[in-house]
C-alpha positions in Angstrom: 0.1 -0.3 0.1 1.5 3.1 -1.4 2.4 5.9 2.0 2.1 9.8 1.1 4.5 11.3 3.2 7.2 8.5 2.2 6.3 8.8 -2.0 6.4 12.6 -1.1 10.3 11.9 0.7 11.3 10.0 -1.8 10.6 12.8 -5.0 12.3 15.1 -2.8 15.6 13.5 -2.7 18.2 15.9 -4.7 20.5 14.0 -7.5 23.5 16.0 -8.2 25.7 13.3 -9.8 25.8 10.0 -11.2 24.3 6.9 -9.2 26.8 4.6 -8.4 24.2 1.8 -9.5 23.1 3.7 -12.4 22.3 1.3 -15.3 23.5 -1.9 -13.9 20.3 -4.2 -13.6 21.3 -5.8 -10.3 19.4 -6.9 -6.9 22.1 -6.0 -4.0 22.9 -6.5 -0.6 23.5 -3.7 1.0 26.3 -3.4 4.2 26.2 0.2 5.6 29.4 1.0 7.8 31.2 -1.9 5.7 34.6 0.0 6.5 34.3 -0.5 10.1 34.5 -3.5 12.6 31.4 -5.8 12.0 30.4 -3.8 9.0 33.8 -5.5 6.8 33.8 -8.5 8.2 30.3 -9.1 7.5 30.9 -7.8 3.8 33.9 -10.2 3.5 32.0 -13.0 4.3 28.9 -12.1 2.1 31.5 -11.9 -0.7 32.2 -15.6 -0.3 28.6 -15.9 -1.4 29.5 -14.4 -5.0 26.6 -11.6 -4.1 26.1 -8.5 -5.3 27.4 -6.2 -2.8 26.6 -2.3 -2.1 29.1 -1.4 0.6 28.8 2.4 2.4 30.6 4.3 5.1 31.3 7.7 5.6 34.7 6.8 6.9 34.1 8.5 9.7 36.4 5.9 12.0 36.8 3.1 9.3 39.1 3.1 6.5 38.7 2.6 2.5 38.7 -1.2 2.6 39.2 -3.0 -0.9 40.6 -6.2 -0.7 38.7 -7.3 -4.1 36.5 -5.6 -6.6 33.5 -6.4 -4.6 34.9 -5.2 -1.7 35.3 -1.3 -2.6 33.4 0.3 -0.5 31.7 3.4 -1.4 31.1 6.9 0.6 28.1 7.9 1.9 26.9 9.9 4.9 23.6 8.1 5.3 22.3 10.8 7.1 21.7 12.4 4.3 18.6 11.2 1.6 20.2 12.6 -1.5 23.7 10.5 -0.6 21.6 7.2 0.1 20.0 8.2 -4.0 23.8 8.2 -5.2 24.8 5.2 -4.2 21.6 2.7 -3.4 20.4 0.3 -6.1 16.6 0.3 -7.6 16.6 -3.4 -6.4 17.7 -4.7 -2.6 17.3 -7.7 -1.4 19.0 -7.1 2.2 20.1 -4.3 3.9 22.8 -5.0 7.1 22.8 -1.7 8.9 25.6 -1.5 10.8 26.9 1.7 10.5 26.9 3.4 13.7 29.3 5.5 16.4 30.1 2.5 18.6 31.2 3.9 21.8 29.3 4.8 24.6 31.8 6.8 26.6 32.4 8.8 22.9 28.4 9.7 22.8 29.3 11.8 25.7 31.3 14.1 23.9 28.5 15.2 20.9 25.3 14.0 21.9 23.3 15.7 19.2 25.8 13.4 16.7 25.6 10.6 18.4 22.3 11.3 17.9 22.1 12.2 14.1 24.5 8.8 13.6 21.7 6.4 14.8 18.3 7.9 14.6 18.5 9.9 11.7 21.0 7.7 10.0 18.4 5.0 10.2 15.5 6.5 9.6 16.8 7.5 6.2 18.3 4.3 5.6 14.8 2.3 6.6 12.8 4.6 4.7 15.0 4.3 1.0 14.8 0.5 1.8 11.0 0.7 2.3 10.8 3.0 -1.0 12.7 0.5 -2.6 10.9 -2.6 -1.5 13.7 -4.1 0.2 12.9 -8.0 1.4 14.9 -7.4 4.7 16.4 -4.7 6.9 18.8 -6.2 9.5 19.5 -4.0 12.0 22.5 -4.2 14.3 21.5 -3.1 18.0 23.2 -3.1 21.3 23.5 -4.5 24.6 23.8 -0.9 25.6 20.0 -0.1 25.5 19.4 -2.5 28.5 21.4 -0.6 31.0 22.3 -1.9 34.0 20.4 -5.0 34.3 17.7 -6.0 36.9 17.9 -9.8 36.5 20.4 -11.7 34.6 21.0 -13.0 31.9 19.4 -10.7 29.9 16.4 -11.5 28.0 14.9 -9.6 24.8 11.9 -8.9 26.9 14.0 -7.0 29.7 13.7 -3.5 30.7 15.6 -1.2 28.9 17.0 1.4 30.4 20.5 3.0 28.6 23.0 4.7 31.1 24.7 6.3 27.7 23.8 8.6 24.8 24.6 5.4 22.6 22.7 3.2 24.3 19.6 5.6 23.9 20.4 6.8 20.3 20.7 2.2 19.7 17.0 1.8 21.3 15.7 5.0 20.1 16.3 3.7 16.1 15.4 0.4 17.0 11.5 2.0 17.6 11.3 3.2 13.9 13.2 -0.5 12.9 9.7 -1.5 14.7 7.2 1.2 13.2 8.5 0.3 9.7 8.0 -3.1 10.3 4.3 -2.4 10.6 4.7 -0.2 7.8 5.8 -3.6 5.5 9.1 -3.7 6.0 10.4 -7.0 6.8 12.3 -6.3 9.8 15.0 -8.4 12.3 16.8 -6.4 15.5 20.0 -8.1 17.0 21.8 -7.2 19.9 25.5 -8.2 19.6 27.6 -8.4 23.3 30.9 -7.6 23.9 32.6 -8.1 20.4 35.7 -8.6 19.9 38.5 -10.2 16.8 40.9 -9.1 14.4 40.6 -6.3 12.7 39.0 -4.4 15.5 40.6 -0.7 16.1 43.0 -0.9 18.2 43.4 2.7 18.0 40.5 3.6 19.9 40.7 3.4 23.4 37.7 4.3 24.5 35.6 1.7 22.9 36.1 -2.5 22.5 37.0 -3.9 26.1 39.4 -6.6 24.7 40.7 -4.1 22.0 41.7 -1.9 24.6 43.9 -3.9 26.7 45.4 -5.5 24.0 46.3 -2.1 22.2 48.1 -0.8 25.5 49.3 -4.4 25.6 51.7 -3.8 22.0 52.6 0.1 22.9 53.8 0.4 26.4 53.3 -3.4 27.8 50.8 -1.7 30.5 47.2 -2.4 31.1 45.4 0.4 32.7 42.4 -0.4 33.7 39.2 1.3 34.7 36.7 0.2 36.8 36.6 -3.0 38.9 38.0 -5.7 37.7 34.5 -7.5 39.2 32.7 -6.4 36.5 31.6 -8.4 33.7 30.6 -9.2 29.8 29.9 -11.7 27.6 32.3 -11.8 25.2 32.0 -13.1 22.0 34.2 -13.4 18.3 33.5 -11.4 15.8 33.3 -14.7 13.8 30.5 -16.2 15.4 28.4 -12.7 15.2 29.2 -12.5 11.3 27.5 -16.2 11.6 24.7 -15.1 13.5 23.7 -12.7 10.9 23.7 -15.5 8.4 21.3 -17.6 10.5 19.1 -14.6 11.7 19.0 -14.3 7.5 18.4 -18.2 6.6 15.7 -18.4 9.4 13.3 -15.2 8.6 13.9 -16.6 4.5 12.9 -19.9 5.5 9.6 -18.6 7.4 10.9 -19.1 11.1 8.8 -16.7 12.3 11.3 -13.6 13.4 10.6 -10.8 11.1 9.9 -8.2 13.2 11.6 -9.9 15.8 14.8 -9.1 18.5 17.7 -11.4 19.0 20.4 -11.5 21.2 23.6 -12.2 19.6 25.7 -13.4 22.8 27.9 -16.6 24.3 25.3 -16.7 27.8 29.1 -16.8 29.6 29.2 -14.5 32.2 32.9 -13.4 32.1 35.1 -10.8 34.5 37.1 -8.6 33.3 40.2 -9.6 35.9 39.8 -13.5 33.9 40.4 -11.8 30.6 43.2 -9.4 31.6 44.8 -13.1 33.2 44.2 -14.4 29.7 45.5 -11.9 28.1 48.8 -11.8 30.4 49.4 -15.9 29.6 48.4 -15.9 27.0 50.7 -13.4 25.5 53.6 -14.8 27.8 53.9 -10.9 29.0 55.2 -9.7 32.2 52.6 -7.2 31.6 52.2 -4.5 34.5 48.2 -4.2 35.3 47.7 -1.1 36.9 44.0 -0.9 38.2 42.3 2.3 38.5 44.9 4.3 36.9 41.9 5.5 34.3 39.2 7.4 36.0 35.9 5.1 36.6 32.9 5.8 34.5 29.5 6.7 36.6 27.5 5.1 34.0 29.6 1.9 33.3 27.8 -1.1 33.2 28.9 -3.6 35.8 26.8 -6.9 34.5 25.7 -8.2 31.3 25.1 -11.7 29.2 23.4 -13.2 27.4 20.2 -15.6 27.3 19.5 -18.8 25.6 16.7 -17.9 23.2 18.4 -17.5 20.4 20.2 -20.4 20.3 17.0 -22.3 21.1 15.0 -21.2 18.4 17.9 -21.4 15.7 20.0 -24.0 17.0 23.1 -21.2 16.7 25.8 -21.2 19.1 29.2 -19.8 19.9 31.8 -22.0 18.6 34.6 -19.9 19.7 35.6 -19.6 23.1 37.4 -16.4 25.4 41.0 -18.4 25.2 40.5 -19.6 21.4 39.7 -16.4 20.2 42.0 -13.7 22.4 44.9 -16.2 21.0 44.4 -15.7 17.8 44.0 -12.3 18.7 47.3 -12.1 19.8 48.6 -14.1 16.9 47.5 -11.3 14.6 48.9 -8.5 16.8 51.8 -9.8 18.8 
């Protein structure tokens, strides 16, 4: 059924240069944030399936990665409707929306910018996907929407009380995703927990606990820790996250009823910060000095977080890479 405001919205797009996909009769899979951590690893996996890919990023935090022709990432600021009109094909099968500002701490530096990167960008992309009759829209949300949980493990239906602008932006964007689901765009929301792995940005010391520790180890041989060593997280390897995306898509194609649903992606295991530090020290065979409290503690830091078993029970998926194995491969990659 036509949606008047959406038709009017699309008619107001302004095209100022030749669209990337102009003249190509292709149905493409779209990945946003394709120069970032999760987006690029997902794009590499999709390329192995010989899909036609439309990869976009604004390179505000990622890099222009071009491993081969299928992984050429195009510039696009998805907060601008005109930019989207330049790069998106007329026919889309799946949109994987991975683009984001991905740090709770950084979100306090410029809350307005954080809001536009999550809420505005997601709205414009949803509208463009709806206008092109996309078959699926997979939104990458975050465990940050929950804030400090009242009960563990966290469930998809647990109360949401974000403690950062980042978490609030993700939660607000989820609401728009659900709304577009009601307007006829098939959507799925995934909430990954603490993702780590090769290709993570070690230059960013304000996002990603494992990557922060690894970066400090490589730079100075010391690891400075802020907050309690008894905090715990659900650390999940990037390869398992990418597999989970495939499971969500395959399940929705088979009609298992996950359209419009929300799924956590985690290992169902709570691991203390202390354990992560000791593993890194042991596996790197390092004499690393761990400095507790050397960095300022953030009052909005979440103390505890780990996923439930609903996703595993629903689709038979489970994480395959344990923390020790994942850290070992990461250390081998960088050390």
